[in-house]
C-alpha positions in Angstrom: 49.4 -79.9 40.8 50.5 -83.5 39.4 50.0 -85.7 42.5 50.7 -89.6 42.2 48.9 -91.6 44.3 51.8 -92.5 46.3 52.5 -88.8 47.4 48.9 -87.6 47.8 48.1 -86.4 51.0 44.1 -86.1 52.0 43.8 -85.8 55.5 42.2 -82.4 55.9 43.7 -81.8 59.4 47.4 -83.0 58.6 46.8 -80.7 55.1 45.7 -77.4 57.7 48.6 -78.5 60.2 50.8 -78.1 57.4 49.6 -74.7 56.2 49.6 -73.2 59.6 53.3 -74.4 60.0 54.5 -73.3 56.5 52.5 -70.3 56.4 54.3 -67.9 54.3 52.6 -68.7 50.7 52.9 -67.8 47.2 49.5 -66.6 46.0 49.5 -66.6 42.0 46.3 -65.2 39.9 45.7 -64.0 36.6 46.4 -60.4 36.3 46.1 -58.5 32.9 46.2 -61.9 30.8 49.1 -63.3 32.8 50.2 -65.0 35.9 51.0 -62.9 38.6 52.5 -63.7 42.8 52.8 -62.1 45.7 55.0 -64.0 48.4 53.0 -63.3 51.9 52.1 -64.6 55.0 48.7 -66.1 55.1 46.5 -67.6 58.0 44.2 -70.2 57.8 40.8 -70.0 59.5 39.8 -73.5 59.9 36.3 -72.9 61.4 35.0 -70.9 58.4 37.2 -72.8 55.7 39.2 -70.0 54.6 42.6 -68.2 54.2 42.8 -64.6 55.5 45.5 -62.0 54.6 46.6 -58.4 53.5 48.5 -56.7 50.9 50.3 -53.5 50.5 47.7 -51.4 48.8 50.3 -50.6 45.6 50.3 -53.9 45.3 48.6 -55.0 42.0 47.0 -57.9 43.4 44.8 -55.4 45.5 43.2 -54.5 42.4 41.8 -58.1 41.8 38.1 -58.4 41.2 36.1 -59.8 43.7 35.5 -63.8 43.9 38.2 -64.5 41.4 39.6 -67.6 41.4 43.4 -68.1 43.2 45.8 -70.4 43.8 47.7 -70.2 47.2 51.0 -72.4 47.3 52.4 -73.3 50.8 56.0 -74.8 50.6 57.7 -77.0 52.8 61.2 -78.7 53.1 62.9 -80.1 50.2 65.9 -81.7 49.1 68.1 -83.3 46.3 68.3 -87.0 46.2 71.4 -88.3 44.6 70.9 -91.9 42.7 73.9 -93.0 44.2 72.4 -93.4 47.4 70.5 -95.9 46.5 73.3 -98.3 45.5 71.5 -99.3 42.6 72.3 -98.4 38.9 69.0 -98.4 37.8 68.0 -95.4 39.6 67.9 -91.7 38.5 68.1 -88.1 40.4 65.1 -86.8 42.2 63.8 -84.0 44.6 61.8 -84.7 47.8 59.7 -82.1 48.6 56.0 -81.2 50.5 53.8 -78.8 48.9 50.3 -78.0 49.5 48.1 -76.1 46.8 44.8 -74.1 47.9 42.7 -73.4 45.5 39.5 -70.7 46.2 37.9 -67.5 45.4 39.1 -64.0 46.6 37.0 -61.4 48.5 38.7 -57.9 49.2 38.1 -56.4 52.7 38.7 -52.6 53.3 36.5 -51.9 56.5 38.9 -50.6 58.9 37.4 -52.6 61.9 37.8 -55.7 59.9 41.1 -54.9 58.6 42.5 -54.0 62.1 41.0 -57.4 63.2 43.2 -59.1 60.5 46.0 -57.2 61.8 45.0 -58.4 65.1 45.0 -62.2 64.0 48.2 -61.6 62.2 50.0 -60.7 65.3 48.3 -63.5 67.9 49.2 -66.2 65.6 53.3 -65.2 64.8 54.0 -63.7 68.3 52.3 -66.6 70.1 56.1 -68.4 70.4 57.7 -65.1 71.1 59.0 -64.8 75.2 57.9 -61.4 75.4 55.1 -60.7 72.9 54.2 -57.7 70.9 50.8 -56.2 71.3 49.0 -54.2 68.7 46.9 -52.7 71.5 50.5 -51.1 72.4 50.6 -49.2 69.5 49.7 -45.5 69.0 46.2 -45.6 67.3 47.1 -42.9 65.2 49.9 -45.3 63.6 47.6 -48.1 63.4 44.7 -45.7 61.3 47.6 -44.7 58.8 48.9 -48.4 58.6 45.5 -49.3 57.6 45.0 -46.9 55.3 48.4 -48.8 53.2 47.0 -52.0 53.1 43.8 -54.3 51.5 42.6 -57.0 53.5 41.4 -60.2 52.1 39.8 -63.8 52.7 39.8 -66.8 50.3 37.1 -69.2 50.4 38.6 -72.7 50.2 37.2 -74.5 47.1 39.7 -77.6 47.5 43.3 -78.4 48.9 45.8 -80.4 47.4 48.8 -82.0 49.3 52.0 -83.6 47.8 54.6 -85.2 50.3 57.0 -86.9 47.9 59.4 -88.8 50.3 60.3 -91.7 48.9 57.3 -93.7 49.4 57.6 -95.4 46.0 60.7 -97.3 47.3 61.5 -99.6 49.3 62.2 -99.2 53.1 65.7 -100.6 52.4 66.6 -97.7 49.7 64.6 -95.2 52.0 66.8 -95.7 55.1 69.8 -95.5 52.7 68.3 -92.0 51.5 67.7 -90.9 55.5 71.5 -91.5 56.6 72.8 -89.8 53.5 70.7 -86.8 54.0 71.7 -86.9 57.6 75.2 -85.8 56.5 74.2 -83.3 54.1 74.4 -79.5 55.4 71.4 -77.3 55.7 68.0 -77.3 57.3 66.1 -78.6 54.4 68.0 -81.8 54.1 67.7 -82.6 57.9 64.0 -81.8 57.8 63.9 -84.4 55.2 65.5 -87.2 56.7 63.1 -86.6 60.3 60.2 -86.6 57.8 61.3 -89.8 55.9 62.2 -91.3 59.2 58.7 -90.6 61.2 56.9 -92.0 57.9 58.8 -95.1 58.2 58.2 -95.6 62.2 54.1 -94.9 61.4 
């Protein structure tokens, strides 16, 4: 990923937090000599330095070779930035956004016990914020065993992580404040999220 120094994020804890907050990712690899992508939730194992997930067995990604190099992209909020907001004629349109790229090596998991452990980790992570939490333990074991036959688990050993938080850091504080004010007037969650992140940077 092209990451100008002004937008580069290298703090590992900050990158890990981003991955956990934006866990629905795009996994990309080479399949039959062309790029192939899957969109799926992926968990981070901070202690082991790896990602964890699973595919439907019918997904061509489930046929990847062991230790194949893959790229996983975690997407954050994004918003269009109009040059009119700067109130300066020598500016052009741009886009503010946050993204984290994780490069690593894929390993397939088919052992039923390990697969079930992956499902339990998914449930624990995504149900944690629910007032009445669902548990895999409350589901008939026959149904779970049938489900396990239809999926392939995986881990991705992380080689490196790149973070890019493009939030007008290459502009003056005055211009950034103008952008924040305009974003706050835009509709939708993305402009509001970008405005909030830009405002937080100004107060850091």
